[in-house]
C-alpha positions in Angstrom: 0.0 -0.1 -0.1 1.4 3.4 -0.8 1.4 6.1 1.9 0.9 9.7 0.8 3.1 12.2 2.3 1.7 14.1 5.4 1.7 17.3 3.5 -0.5 16.0 0.7 -2.9 14.6 3.3 -3.1 17.8 5.3 -3.7 19.8 2.1 -6.5 17.5 1.0 -8.0 17.4 4.5 -8.0 21.2 4.7 -9.9 21.5 1.2 -12.7 19.4 2.7 -13.1 21.3 6.0 -15.7 24.0 6.1 -14.9 27.6 6.0 -15.2 29.7 9.2 -18.8 31.0 9.5 -20.3 28.3 7.2 -23.7 27.3 8.3 -25.7 24.0 8.0 -29.1 22.9 9.1 -29.6 19.7 11.1 -33.0 18.2 12.2 -34.0 18.3 15.8 -35.0 15.0 17.1 -34.0 11.4 17.7 -32.2 11.0 14.2 -30.3 14.1 13.2 -28.4 12.2 10.5 -31.5 11.5 8.3 -31.9 13.3 4.9 -33.4 16.6 4.5 -36.4 15.2 2.5 -37.5 13.1 5.6 -39.8 15.3 7.7 -39.5 18.6 5.9 -41.7 20.3 8.6 -39.5 19.0 11.5 -37.8 22.0 13.3 -34.0 22.5 12.3 -31.2 23.8 14.2 -28.8 26.1 12.4 -25.2 25.4 13.2 -22.1 27.5 12.4 -18.5 26.4 12.0 -16.2 28.4 14.3 -13.0 26.9 12.9 -12.9 23.9 15.3 -16.6 22.7 15.8 -20.2 23.3 14.8 -21.9 25.4 17.3 -25.7 26.3 17.5 -26.6 29.6 15.8 -30.4 29.3 15.8 -33.6 27.3 15.2 -36.0 27.3 12.2 -39.5 25.9 11.7 -38.9 23.7 8.8 -36.8 22.7 5.8 -37.7 25.9 3.6 -36.7 28.3 6.3 -33.4 26.4 7.1 -32.6 26.3 3.3 -33.0 30.1 3.2 -30.6 30.5 6.1 -28.0 28.2 4.9 -28.4 28.4 1.2 -25.7 30.8 0.5 -23.1 28.3 1.6 -24.4 25.5 -0.6 -21.9 26.3 -3.4 -18.9 26.2 -1.1 -20.0 22.7 0.2 -20.4 21.4 -3.2 -17.1 22.6 -4.3 -15.4 20.5 -1.6 -16.9 17.2 -2.6 -14.2 15.3 -4.4 -15.3 14.0 -7.8 -14.1 10.6 -9.1 -11.7 10.5 -12.1 -13.5 9.0 -15.1 -10.8 9.1 -17.5 -8.8 6.2 -16.0 -9.9 2.7 -16.8 -8.3 -0.4 -15.3 -6.2 -2.4 -17.7 -7.8 -4.8 -20.1 -7.5 -8.4 -18.9 -5.7 -10.9 -21.1 -8.1 -13.2 -22.9 -8.4 -16.7 -21.6 -6.4 -19.2 -23.4 -6.3 -22.9 -22.6 -2.9 -24.1 -21.4 -3.2 -27.4 -23.3 -4.5 -28.0 -26.9 -8.0 -29.5 -26.7 -8.8 -32.2 -29.2 -12.2 -33.6 -29.7 -12.4 -37.3 -29.5 -13.1 -38.8 -32.9 -11.6 -36.2 -35.0 -8.0 -36.5 -36.5 -5.4 -34.6 -34.8 -3.9 -31.8 -36.7 
């Protein structure tokens, strides 16, 4: 396994981290990790990144109000998502070839 240098790892990690002051909405309730489409009328807490952790910044009544509060940060979040490289394909496998010549019984050998 190839290990990447620490500098490259730190740079990649820093690109994924949120910017200071960025906001996100999290549903209040038993399952905060659920998607935004589940329970759109559920109250949401607005959290703000202070450079070290997400801190509460306010509460909204539902998903539409939360999207209005955090929508300006959507482009910044989308740019941090690493996209896969589609131009690289794995090497083509060698075709299967029998290791011994196969002769059908009853036919003359060549």
